[in-house]
KOLDO-115802 format. One line per 3 residues: for each residue x, y, z of N, C-alpha, C, CB. Coordinates in pm, whole numbers, padded with zeros to 5 digits. Glycine has a CB too. Layout:
BEGIN
X Y Z X Y Z X Y Z X Y Z; ... $
***
This chain:
BEGIN
-02685 -02450 -04187 -02768 -02332 -04154 -02741 -02335 -04046 -02904 -02321 -04177; -02724 -02434 -03923 -02729 -02456 -03802 -02593 -02457 -03727 -02796 -02566 -03791; -02480 -02570 -03777 -02342 -02457 -03754 -02307 -02397 -03752 -02276 -02427 -03768 $
-02305 -02279 -03861 -02334 -02125 -03908 -02383 -02075 -03756 -02474 -02103 -04053; -02462 -02077 -03688 -02589 -01998 -03569 -02462 -01999 -03455 -02783 -02126 -03506; -02464 -02173 -03441 -02396 -02217 -03379 -02264 -02119 -03397 -02398 -02349 -03406 $
-02196 -02100 -03436 -02027 -02113 -03488 -02045 -01922 -03411 -01972 -02153 -03746; -02122 -01858 -03485 -02173 -01736 -03478 -02180 -01726 -03305 -02320 -01724 -03570; -02238 -01771 -03209 -02300 -01778 -03130 -02179 -01806 -03026 -02408 -01860 -03156 $
-02157 -01910 -03086 -02009 -01897 -02966 -01867 -01771 -02999 -01911 -02086 -02979; -01861 -01785 -03076 -01741 -01638 -03122 -01762 -01532 -03056 -01747 -01571 -03276; -01943 -01485 -03019 -01970 -01350 -03002 -01989 -01402 -02836 -02110 -01269 -03105 $
-02024 -01502 -02763 -01948 -01521 -02653 -01788 -01542 -02602 -01998 -01600 -02627; -01749 -01583 -02687 -01607 -01574 -02663 -01568 -01432 -02646 -01528 -01636 -02774; -01617 -01323 -02792 -01585 -01209 -02802 -01587 -01160 -02662 -01661 -01146 -02893 $
-01693 -01171 -02556 -01750 -01134 -02482 -01743 -01167 -02353 -01828 -01140 -02520; -01663 -01267 -02310 -01563 -01292 -02253 -01433 -01280 -02224 -01569 -01338 -02263; -01388 -01218 -02319 -01199 -01193 -02312 -01222 -01085 -02324 -01073 -01249 -02425 $
-01280 -01021 -02342 -01302 -00850 -02291 -01150 -00778 -02183 -01484 -00851 -02160; -01120 -00657 -02225 -01015 -00642 -02160 -01017 -00616 -02000 -00960 -00548 -02227; -00957 -00652 -01869 -00996 -00631 -01768 -00902 -00524 -01739 -01010 -00738 -01691 $
-00958 -00403 -01683 -00843 -00279 -01613 -00743 -00332 -01485 -00946 -00135 -01533; -00586 -00332 -01518 -00555 -00419 -01432 -00416 -00318 -01358 -00524 -00579 -01512; -00360 -00372 -01281 -00175 -00280 -01237 -00148 -00383 -01233 -00112 -00175 -01087 $
-00027 -00350 -01309 00096 -00514 -01251 00237 -00440 -01180 00182 -00645 -01445; 00194 -00519 -01011 00222 -00502 -00887 00415 -00584 -00922 00078 -00594 -00765; 00536 -00482 -00885 00687 -00524 -00929 00673 -00611 -00827 00829 -00415 -00930 $
00723 -00764 -00826 00761 -00841 -00703 00878 -00779 -00644 00790 -00988 -00730; 00852 -00772 -00520 00994 -00724 -00375 01056 -00882 -00367 00905 -00657 -00149; 01131 -00907 -00359 01159 -01028 -00265 01215 -00949 -00107 01298 -01143 -00350 $
01210 -01040 -00031 01295 -00963 00118 01397 -00963 00093 01300 -01021 00262; 01461 -01026 00027 01668 -00984 00035 01605 -00809 -00041 01846 -01145 -00146; 01546 -00805 -00153 01593 -00663 -00231 01521 -00586 -00069 01491 -00612 -00443 $
01348 -00581 -00072 01289 -00474 00053 01478 -00449 00141 01116 -00595 00203; 01498 -00551 00266 01588 -00586 00284 01719 -00460 00295 01583 -00680 00196; 01777 -00528 00190 01935 -00415 00067 01876 -00240 00097 01913 -00462 -00219 $
01749 -00219 00112 01702 -00070 -00021 01610 -00075 00136 01594 -00096 -00262; 01618 -00118 00268 01562 -00042 00366 01709 00015 00461 01442 -00144 00453; 01688 00158 00503 01735 00248 00638 01686 00137 00776 01627 00435 00646 $
01571 00058 00746 01488 00067 00894 01431 -00092 00817 01339 00244 00940; 01451 -00141 00886 01392 -00301 00900 01323 -00334 01067 01548 -00424 00871; 01195 -00316 01129 01177 -00372 01177 01018 -00411 01208 01251 -00340 01235 $
00993 -00450 01350 00843 -00520 01368 00798 -00404 01470 00836 -00708 01442; 00678 -00381 01490 00648 -00273 01515 00531 -00263 01583 00654 -00213 01421; 00385 -00216 01597 00237 -00182 01637 00198 -00084 01615 00202 -00186 01748 $
00136 -00061 01558 00038 00041 01541 -00002 00152 01713 -00110 -00064 01479; 00015 00252 01720 -00003 00351 01832 -00185 00466 01871 00139 00461 01781; -00089 00518 01689 -00192 00615 01645 -00196 00661 01523 -00192 00716 01711 $
-00268 00661 01488 -00295 00779 01293 -00384 00938 01321 -00463 00653 01130; -00341 00983 01220 -00428 01133 01184 -00314 01171 01050 -00430 01289 01356; -00454 01158 00960 -00467 01190 00798 -00369 01404 00875 -00743 01180 00699 $
-00310 01369 00725 -00256 01525 00687 -00307 01555 00633 -00155 01568 00638; -00316 01696 00637 -00405 01831 00509 -00297 01777 00352 -00350 02099 00578; -00249 01633 00358 -00203 01567 00227 -00283 01546 00127 -00154 01454 00243 $
-00309 01602 00016 -00391 01560 -00083 -00324 01524 -00246 -00495 01672 -00085; -00340 01405 -00313 -00291 01318 -00383 -00390 01309 -00491 -00260 01201 -00313; -00362 01320 -00622 -00347 01258 -00773 -00330 01117 -00692 -00196 01322 -00897 $
-00361 01024 -00783 -00368 00904 -00764 -00181 00875 -00794 -00497 00833 -00869; -00257 00949 -00972 -00085 00914 -01041 00061 00969 -00966 -00072 00999 -01205; 00047 01061 -00915 00134 01136 -00871 00250 01026 -00766 00046 01262 -00795 $
00157 00950 -00700 00257 00851 -00587 00283 00727 -00680 00166 00790 -00416; 00327 00756 -00808 00388 00640 -00868 00445 00734 -00964 00295 00510 -00922; 00498 00816 -01021 00568 00932 -01091 00616 01029 -01076 00534 00971 -01146 $
00724 01024 -01151 00810 01037 -01122 00816 01176 -01140 00881 00959 -01164; 00905 01319 -00988 00851 01454 -00986 00837 01513 -01112 00928 01540 -00908; 00776 01632 -01138 00747 01724 -01191 00637 01601 -01355 00916 01835 -01211 $
00648 01507 -01358 00605 01442 -01464 00456 01493 -01457 00632 01282 -01458; 00386 01546 -01562 00222 01582 -01574 00111 01470 -01550 00191 01632 -01723; 00037 01549 -01477 -00087 01420 -01397 -00180 01480 -01429 -00103 01381 -01222 $
-00284 01386 -01510 -00369 01386 -01574 -00513 01433 -01427 -00357 01234 -01668; -00605 01539 -01431 -00696 01518 -01323 -00759 01396 -01258 -00781 01577 -01355; -00783 01351 -01219 -00816 01289 -01114 -00939 01330 -00950 -00684 01274 -01091 $
-01074 01240 -00983 -01143 01289 -00811 -01056 01196 -00743 -01342 01251 -00763; -01015 01107 -00777 -01009 00968 -00682 -00880 01063 -00601 -00957 00770 -00778; -00867 01075 -00506 -00693 01177 -00413 -00695 01016 -00275 -00763 01463 -00274 $
-00588 01060 -00290 -00440 01042 -00171 -00454 01063 -00099 -00326 01092 -00159; -00490 01042 00026 -00532 01129 00136 -00363 01119 00274 -00723 01042 00206; -00280 01186 00354 -00156 01151 00361 -00204 01108 00511 -00031 01263 00325 $
-00154 01008 00558 -00151 00996 00751 -00030 00911 00770 -00309 00899 00843; -00019 00961 00885 00092 00975 00993 00067 00943 01110 00139 01090 01010; 00092 00789 01106 00084 00670 01219 00187 00616 01294 00040 00560 01167 $
00139 00716 01407 00249 00674 01473 00303 00539 01580 00255 00771 01527; 00430 00452 01584 00425 00273 01601 00572 00264 01670 00414 00159 01419; 00545 00182 01756 00588 00147 01902 00675 00034 01878 00463 00109 02008 $
00836 00039 01843 00873 -00095 01786 00904 -00167 01904 00994 -00096 01681; 00869 -00297 01824 00914 -00415 01914 01048 -00484 01916 00832 -00515 01890; 01119 -00427 01804 01282 -00509 01779 01254 -00469 01638 01316 -00714 01815 $
01416 -00367 01591 01524 -00340 01505 01606 -00458 01458 01608 -00248 01568; 01549 -00494 01310 01646 -00602 01222 01703 -00520 01194 01610 -00695 01105; 01699 -00390 01130 01840 -00380 01015 01806 -00147 01080 01778 -00471 00722 $
01866 -00145 01102 01857 00073 01136 01951 00020 01257 01638 00200 01205; 01861 00157 01289 01956 00242 01457 01875 00167 01587 01915 00484 01483; 01871 00105 01681 01846 00008 01743 01822 00111 01811 01920 -00104 01770 $
01824 00212 01875 01742 00325 01960 01612 00367 01890 01834 00465 01980; 01594 00351 01823 01466 00383 01764 01339 00287 01929 01464 00285 01545; 01219 00340 01920 01165 00357 02044 00981 00359 01959 01244 00526 02143 $
00999 00454 01931 00870 00519 01882 00943 00595 01654 00820 00707 02063; 00846 00569 01608 00882 00625 01505 00748 00657 01438 00977 00546 01432; 00736 00781 01293 00616 00796 01267 00626 00787 01124 00556 00911 01325 $
00521 00678 01074 00509 00625 00911 00449 00728 00825 00411 00488 00890; 00495 00741 00728 00404 00875 00600 00364 00706 00510 00570 01062 00455; 00206 00729 00507 00179 00651 00395 00051 00674 00352 00199 00517 00416 $
-00063 00639 00274 -00149 00728 00220 -00267 00637 00213 -00102 00795 00087; -00427 00695 00260 -00511 00607 00210 -00590 00678 00099 -00594 00549 00318; -00774 00662 00069 -00826 00671 -00016 -00930 00767 -00042 -00845 00581 -00025 $
-00958 00859 -00083 -01080 00973 -00049 -01123 00940 -00194 -01037 01167 -00003; -01257 00886 -00181 -01324 00787 -00275 -01461 00885 -00250 -01327 00594 -00226; -01469 00965 -00394 -01589 01047 -00394 -01735 00917 -00395 -01578 01165 -00555 $
-01842 00991 -00348 -01972 00919 -00349 -02036 00862 -00464 -02060 00997 -00304; -02055 00760 -00465 -02072 00689 -00620 -02005 00647 -00696 -02113 00739 -00698; -01868 00645 -00638 -01773 00615 -00682 -01679 00431 -00735 -01732 00693 -00594 $
-01698 00346 -00791 -01671 00214 -00760 -01502 00221 -00830 -01800 00095 -00836; -01432 00142 -00708 -01318 00164 -00757 -01282 -00001 -00808 -01218 00241 -00642; -01229 -00038 -00953 -01105 -00118 -01011 -00941 -00134 -00931 -01080 -00041 -01151 $
-00994 -00249 -00896 -00834 -00298 -00873 -00727 -00181 -00792 -00763 -00327 -01043; -00753 -00088 -00658 -00771 00008 -00581 -00615 -00057 -00543 -00914 00024 -00477; -00525 00081 -00481 -00422 00073 -00465 -00425 -00044 -00278 -00364 00244 -00486 $
-00315 -00112 -00338 -00291 -00201 -00140 -00249 -00036 -00063 -00070 -00379 -00114; -00345 -00003 -00036 -00248 00106 00083 -00283 00029 00269 -00346 00339 00072; -00214 00058 00297 -00190 00006 00457 -00302 00061 00577 -00027 00067 00508 $
-00413 00006 00654 -00431 00075 00722 -00407 -00023 00854 -00545 00144 00689; -00422 00048 00949 -00385 -00008 01055 -00519 00008 01168 -00245 00058 01095; -00599 -00100 01235 -00658 -00060 01342 -00656 -00100 01491 -00753 -00068 01309 $
-00621 00046 01558 -00555 00018 01647 -00672 -00028 01762 -00459 00131 01673; -00749 -00105 01786 -00801 -00169 01833 -00816 -00310 01833 -00861 -00124 01823; -00702 -00356 01768 -00689 -00533 01713 -00560 -00504 01713 -00761 -00608 01546 $
-00515 -00625 01836 -00368 -00634 01832 -00280 -00693 01756 -00336 -00671 01917; -00221 -00578 01681 -00178 -00699 01605 -00022 -00607 01547 -00320 -00763 01460; 00084 -00696 01488 00211 -00689 01486 00295 -00627 01336 00244 -00829 01523 $
00321 -00597 01278 00337 -00591 01152 00590 -00585 01117 00206 -00407 01109; 00605 -00615 00972 00656 -00568 00983 00717 -00528 00866 00687 -00602 01057; 00808 -00434 00886 00808 -00289 00821 00980 -00297 00738 00788 -00136 00973 $
00920 -00286 00592 01111 -00214 00545 01047 -00076 00516 01229 -00297 00354; 01198 00043 00558 01163 00157 00583 01237 00230 00480 01181 00193 00716; 01258 00340 00450 01328 00467 00434 01309 00602 00498 01320 00491 00321 $
01427 00676 00498 01343 00819 00607 01362 00859 00452 01439 00943 00789; 01210 00953 00502 01222 01088 00423 01308 01223 00477 01077 01136 00407; 01346 01286 00398 01400 01436 00465 01348 01501 00560 01401 01536 00386 $
01192 01449 00598 01130 01523 00725 01218 01427 00863 00916 01502 00725; 01223 01356 00837 01202 01264 00981 01149 01132 01012 01124 01324 01059; 01035 01117 00875 00879 01015 00869 00960 00899 00803 00711 01083 00748 $
00949 00851 00807 00978 00692 00724 00866 00626 00642 01012 00570 00835; 00890 00619 00501 00817 00527 00396 00869 00353 00361 00834 00617 00253; 00763 00314 00287 00784 00242 00317 00866 00214 00162 00682 00184 00387 $
00969 00099 00149 01088 00098 00088 01001 00087 -00055 01206 -00028 00138; 00891 -00011 -00065 00870 -00059 -00193 00799 00088 -00292 00757 -00207 -00172; 00777 00236 -00235 00704 00338 -00236 00541 00338 -00211 00735 00384 -00347 $
00553 00482 -00249 00366 00466 -00146 00229 00395 -00197 00286 00633 -00126; 00274 00311 -00311 00127 00294 -00400 00054 00177 -00347 00149 00263 -00572; 00187 00055 -00317 00148 -00068 -00306 00164 -00061 -00203 00192 -00165 -00366 $
00171 -00055 -00073 00316 -00105 00025 00238 -00212 00142 00413 00068 00131; 00173 -00312 00081 00045 -00367 00209 00093 -00509 00106 -00192 -00280 00216; 00194 -00591 00202 00189 -00712 00197 00298 -00694 00077 00044 -00784 00182 $
00412 -00632 00127 00528 -00633 00068 00612 -00544 00156 00518 -00593 -00075; 00644 -00443 00130 00695 -00351 00288 00620 -00319 00374 00749 -00221 00280; 00531 -00367 00372 00455 -00337 00559 00358 -00476 00541 00317 -00131 00596 $
00374 -00552 00610 00289 -00699 00600 00242 -00779 00742 00393 -00813 00518; 00153 -00774 00749 00086 -00809 00917 00141 -00952 00938 -00116 -00814 00934; 00160 -00938 01082 00277 -01060 01124 00134 -01174 01168 00424 -01002 01305 $
00149 -01253 01173 00008 -01375 01297 00001 -01363 01409 00019 -01538 01322; 00110 -01322 01478 00138 -01358 01595 00080 -01178 01671 00324 -01425 01603; 00079 -01196 01767 00035 -01127 01869 00175 -01112 01987 -00105 -01209 01924 $
00272 -01150 01973 00430 -01201 02071 00431 -01044 02126 00625 -01265 01952; 00508 -01059 02195 00542 -00841 02200 00395 -00779 02279 00541 -00732 01961; 00318 -00760 02163 00196 -00718 02201 00193 -00678 02347 00103 -00819 02170 $
00156 -00569 02445 00097 -00560 02589 -00098 -00533 02611 00191 -00414 02659; -00134 -00638 02650 -00263 -00638 02639 -00292 -00490 02713 -00328 -00775 02704; -00433 -00411 02674 -00487 -00280 02762 -00575 -00335 02727 -00472 -00119 02747 $
***
């Protein structure tokens, strides 16, 4: 009887531990893949950011155009960030500034996120340079080559150095 109780307790504990955890699979992009698909590869620093009026359900950022989108209380908010070019590695070498079109989250109060998107954010007070792998959008802004949903640490990578930064 004691062995049966231990077995039942062990199986119950095991069942509780192995419950599925919600997670998103991130497509790993190599530097070679990003470089080949990008129209502009630059090292740049943020100058200013402003939110746009653009609001989208998160699913819209990762769905083909025209796909049905379920209702979603969590919205992606469009952001335009002006960047100063420090070094052009691929693309038009005359570009001194450009606008990055990206997103941030608008989360309703009381909502906790599990595995949120890896959006980029820039702190103008922190002198940081970034490496960008970008494609040009029809309106002239640039967007991450890996897509809008998870660009941080792939198409937009923070650099550990501040070489080329003008102290102000």
